[in-house]
N, C-alpha and C positions, 0 to 999 in steps of 0.2 A: 433514348426517348424516355421522358418522365412518365412511364406507363401508369404508375400508382396515382400520381396527381391527376392524370388524364381521366382515370376511372372515377375518382372522387368528385372532381369538379365537373366532369361531363354530366354525371347524374344529378348533382346539386343544381347546376345552371340549367340542365335539361328539364328539371322539375319546374324551375321558374319559367322556362320557355313554354312548357305544357300549360301552365297557368295562364300565360299571356295569349296563346293561340285560341283559347276559349273552348267551350264544351263540344263544339262541332268537330274540331280537328284534333282534340287532345288525345284520343285513343291511339291513332296511328303515330302521332308524334312520340308518345310515351313508349310505344312498342319499338319503334326504330331506335330510340335512345337506349332502351334496356337491352336490346339485342347487340348494339355496338359495344356497350359496357361489358356484356358477357364475352363477346369475341375478344376484347382487349384483355380481359382477365384470363382467358385461355392462353394468351401470350405468356403469362406467368408460368403456366405449366410447361409449355414447349420450350421456354427459355431458361427453365430452372435447372440448376446443377444439383443433382441428388447426392453428390459426394462431399458436400461441405455443410457445416452447421452455421457458417457466417451469414450475415444478412445480405440479401441480394436485391437488385433493382433499387439500390440506395439513392435517396434524394436528400439534399440538405440546403437549407436557406436560413439565414438569420431572421428571427421573428421579433423577440424581445431581448436583445443582446445584453441590456443592462441587468436583466434578471437571470440571464443564462438559459433562457427558454428559446428553443429553435423549432422551425418547421422541418422535421426530419422524418423520413419514411423509409421503409424497407420491409422485406418479407423473408421468412425462413420456412422450414417444413411444417411449422405449426400454423402460421398465419395464412400462407398461400392457399391451402385447401379451403379454408373458411371464407376467403375472399371470393373464390370461384363459386362456392356454394351460395354466397350472398347474391351475386349477380345472376346466377341461374334462377334462384327462387324469385327474383325481381321480375324476370321475363314471365314466369308462370303467373305471378300476381297480376300483371297487366292483362294477360289473356283472360284470367278468371273474372276480371271486372268489366270486360268488354261490353256485355249486354245487361249485366245485372245492376250496375250503379247508374241510376237515372238522375239522382239529385247531386248537383255540383260535381260531375265526373272529372272536370279539369283539376279542381282543387284536390280531389281524392287521389288521382294518379300522381299529381305533383308531390303530394305528401309522401307517397311511397318512394318516388325517385330520390327526393331529398334525403329521406331516411336511409336509403341504400348507400348514398354517398357518405353519410355519417358513419354507418356501420363498417364500410370498407376502411374508413379513416381509423376506426377503433383498432382493426386488425393490422393496419399498416403502420401506425405511429410508432416511432422509436424514441420519441421524447415523452416522458411521463405526463407532463402537463398537457401536451397536445392530445395524448391518449385520453386524459380526463375530460378535455373540452369536447372531443367527439363522443365519448362515453355518455356524457350528460346531454349532449345535443340530440341524441337519438330519442330522448323522452318527448321532445316537443312535437314532432310529426305524429308519433303514436298517441300522444295525448289528444291531438286533434282528430285522428282517425277514429278512436273509440268515442270521444266526446261528441262528434258531429254525426257519424254514421252508425253509431252503436245502438244497442237495444234499449228497452224502457228504463233500465237502471244504469244507464251509461255514465251519468254524472258521478254517481257514487263509485262506480268501478274505476273511472278515470282518476278521480282524486286519490283513491286508495292506491292505485298503481303508481301514481306520481310520487305520493308521499313516501311510500315504502322504498322505492328505488332511489329517489333523490336523497332522502335522509341517510340511507346506507352509504351513499357515495361521499358524504361530507367527511366521514371518518377517514376514508381513503385519501382525500385531498390533504388533510392535516398530516397524514403519514408521508405523503409525497413531498410536501413542503419541507418537513423535518429532514428527510433523507437528502433532498436536493441541496439544502444548506450544508449538511454534513459532507456531502460529496463534492460540493461546489459545481454541480452539474445536475441537470434534470434528465440527462440521457438515460434510458432504461439500462443500457450496458454498464454505465457508471454505478447505478444502483445495485446491479448484480455483483459488482466488485467491491462494494462498500463494506468495510468491517463494522459489525454491530455487536453490542453487548447482548447478553442473554435477556436482560430486562427489556432493552429496546426492541429486540426481535419479537418478544412476546406481545408487546403493545402494538407493534406494526402488524404482526400476524392477525390480531383481532380486528384491527382497522380494515385490513384487506378482507378478512373473513366476512365481516358484516356487509361490505359492499357487494362482494361476489356471491355470497350465500343467498342474499335477497334476489340477485339477478337470475340465479340458476333455475328456479328458486329451491332452496333446501329446507326440509322440515327443521324447525317449526315456523320459519318466516315465509311460508309458501302460500298463505291464505289469499294474497292479492291475485294470484294467477287464475284460479277458477272463475273468480268474478270478472276479471279482465277478459278472459276467453269467451265466456258466455255472452257478455255484452258487446264485444268487438264484432265488426263485420267479418265475413269469412276470410278475406285476404289479410285482415289485421291479425286474426288468430293464426293464420299460416305463417306470417313473418315473425310474430311473437314467439311461436314455438320453434320454428326452423332456424332463426338467426339470433334473436335478442337473448334467448336463454343461453346461447353458446358464448355470449360475451362474458358471462360469469365463469364458465369453465375455462375460457381463454385467459381470463384474469388470474386464476389460480396457477396456470402453467407459466404465464409470463412474469408474474410478480411474486405470489406467495411462496412457491417452491424454490426458485433460485435466489430471491432476495433475502428470505429469512429461513434458510434450510434447517437450522437447529431448532427454532421454534416450531417449524412444520413437523419435524420428527417428534418433538415432545408432545405436540397436541394432535398428532395424526389420529389417535384413538377417538378424539371427539368428532372429527370429520367422518371417520369410518362409522361411528355409532349413528350419527345423523343420516349418513348415506344408507345404511342398512335399514333404519326405520323408514326412510323414504321408499326403499325397494319393497319392503314387506308390508308395513302398515298402510301406506298410501295405495298399494295394490288392492288391499281389502276395501279401502274407501272407494276406489274406482268401481269395485264390484257392486257397490250399493247405489250407484247413480242412476237416475231416471232420465237425465238429460244427456244426449249424445255428446254434445260439446264438453260438458263438465266431465264426463267419463274420460274423454281423450285428454283433457287438461290434466286430470289426476294421473293418467297414464304417462304423460310427459314428465311429471315430477318423479314418478317411480323410475322411469328409464334414465333420467338425468342423475339419479342416485348412483348408477353404474359409473358415470363419468367421474364423480368425486371419489368413489371407492377405488377405481383404477389409479387415480392420481396419488392417493395417500397410503395405499396398501404397500407401496414400494418400500417403505421403511421396514415393515414387517418381513418382506421378502429378503431384504439385505441382512436383517438381523438374524434370520433363521438359516442363512446359507452357511455351508460348512467352513468356507474360508473367509467369510465376512464380506464377500463380494458376489453378488448374483445379478450381474447387470443384465443378463439375457432376459430373465423373467421380469425384472423391473422395467426394462424397455418394452416388453410385451404388454405389461399393465398400462403403461402410459400410451402406447400405440392403440391399445384396445379402447381407452378413454377417448382418444381422438377419433378413431373410426366410429365409435358410438355416437359422438357429436355429429359427424357428417351424415351418418345413416339416419339418425333421428331427425335431422333436418329434412331429408326427403320424405320419410314415412309420416312424420307428424303433419307436415304441410299437406300431404296427400289425404290423410284421414280428415283433416278439417275441411279441405276442399270437397271431399265426398259428402260430408254433412251439409256443406253449403249447397251442393247440387240438389239434395232433397229439400232443404229449407226454401230454396228459390221456387220450388214447385208447390209445396204444401204449407209453408210458413209455420212449421213447427219443428222443434228439435227433440220433442218428447218421444222416447222409445215406444211408449204405449200407443202413440198415434200411427204407428206403422205396423207392417206385417205383410209378408208375401210380395215384397217389392220385386223379387226375381221374376215374377209372372208378367210384370208390365215393363220392367227395365232390365232385361237379361244382360246386356253389355255392361251397364253400370254395376250390376250385381257382381259380375266377374272381376271388375276393377276393385271394388271395395272389399271383396273376399280376399283377393291377393294382398292388398295393403294390410288387412287385418291379420293375415298369416305372417306378414313381415313384422308387424307390430308385436306379435306373439313370439317372434324369434325363430321362425321356420328356417331350417338349413336350406341354403340356396338363395336366400334373400340377405340383403345387407344388414337387416335387423339381428341376424344370428352372429355375424362375424365379430362385432365389437364386444357383445355380451360374452361370447365364448372365450375370447382372448382375456377379458378381465377375470372371468371365473377361473380359467386355467391358471393364470398368474396368481390369483388370490389363494389357491390351494397351497402355494409355496409359503404363504404368510401364515394362514390359519385355516384349518379345515372347516371350522364352524362358520367363519366369515363366508367362505366359498359356498357352504351348504345353504346359508340364508340367502345369499345373492342368487344362487341357482333356483331358489323357490319362485323367482319372478317368471321363470319359464312356465311354471304351472299357473301362477296368478295371472300373468299376462294373457295366456291362452284362455283362462276362465272368464275374465271380464270382457275381453275383446270378442271372443266367440259367442258369449252369452248375448252380447249386444247384436251381433250379426244374426244369430238364430232368430231373435225376436223381430228384427227389422226386415231382414232380407227373405227368410224362408217361411214356409207354411202357406196357408191359404190367404188370398187377398183379404185384408182386414176390414176395409171400408171403402166408401165411394171415392175418397181422395186418392187412395192408392190405386184403385181401378182406373182412375183418370190420368195416371202418370204417363209421361212419354219418355222414351229412352234418351240418353245423352246425345247432344248435337255435335257437330264437327268441332266447334271450339272446345267443348268439354272433352272430346276424345283426344285432341292434341295435348291439352293441359294434363290430363291424367295419364296419357300414354307416355309423355316425356318423363314424368315422375316414376312410372312403372319400369321404364327402361333403365333408369339410374339405379333403382332398388335391385333389380335383377342383375345388372352389370356388376355392381360392386359386391353383390352377394356371391356371384360366381367367380369373380376375378378382382379381389381387393388390392392386388399388387401395385397398380399405379398409384393408389393413394398411400399405401404403406411405405413404398419405396421413397416417395417424396418427403415423408416426414422422418424417416429412419435416422439419418445423420443428426438431425436437430434433437430428436428424442434421446439419442445416445449421449449427446453433449449435455442435455438437461439432467440426465441421471448422474453424470460426473459432477455437475454443479450442485445438485441436491445432496450428494454424498460427501461434499467437501465442507467441513465445518468452518464457520466464520469466527468462532470463539478463540 
């Protein structure tokens, strides 16, 4: 059964159906479609062979044969977990919007369903041009979501978001066309096997770097993200942080590392430098924020610094090993980066949705407008404190696992890199718990807080599902790690094989 196409086109066509049925029936329609898509994506997990690095659930059809461009899909241990995360978050998003969105709910939910289909397409595409088409297509629904349902400065935030991400991708397209002509194929596997000179690799590396660094986003091209998060509706922020940022990390693992391994090795210091600046400097920036959404947005940039650090520190690990090969710790670094991406998907979505719960009641995201929320919303307080602890990397939560793996592996490359990376455990606790102290604890601050009512059944389901995932993978990350292990081992072999 073409399960990948089914997930992609079910959500895209389901989005159109949601638009067609109108505002009265759109919620149930969107929920049913999103649940079916998630159930189908779980078929990837149960049908997945953990012992091979080859693409699975492969689909192929000619698309533009005269150009050598095909509709080809498949998943491995890197893409399958991200697809499952995408469909899961989509279910949460539909639940979150159930009562909150009163203006054009059908269009709102349709935008998220269509975007989910495009994002699954990004992770499933095995043709580079198909990947690019899906990669760019995700911008359109998010452009509409922020532009129509966003805050007062939504137009500015939308245009900034679109220009940054679109212009960055143009360089990637040029690189893909060049390599496709050289390889006489646009298949990603053919690009992995294409021999490239040192100069060509360097130029291609920077073309990919611009596209994926903006998407993650990495310092110093991160400035669009806080604006987009602050102006986006709650569900838009959740999807942006949980899934769209991961497309940048996925791009580094799918393209930069295996396609241009020599340039990646030579320029790893640059990515590591930017990653450590993101982890440390942006952590301090988060500490200074007065807006809850902006604080969590900067927190996302800091945590995603771990992802790129884990990916590019592998060259230092291998260089510092006694026999020249230290694949075990290199694999740990890449697996830590992947686990961090999945974990951050759950935690960041949960944090933004918690802020949304407060905003729906008080219509303010300013930390100064709250205080003593635990007195009127004890169950909500329990949830947000749990997610805050996970965001700070508390052992027993998924937030600890990926960061610990990356720090542990980084010690094999450079002690000071690991020391700076580990500082996020202090900074993360500082800015997250500082926010929680001022918003949740203490005496009731004002009449708005005194009038708050605790979370309803819909919000309990939404936050409960996310809490279950954060706890499950914090206590038992093996299902996720086992799924990606063979693929990551193969990626390390590709990265350590010179193309010169």
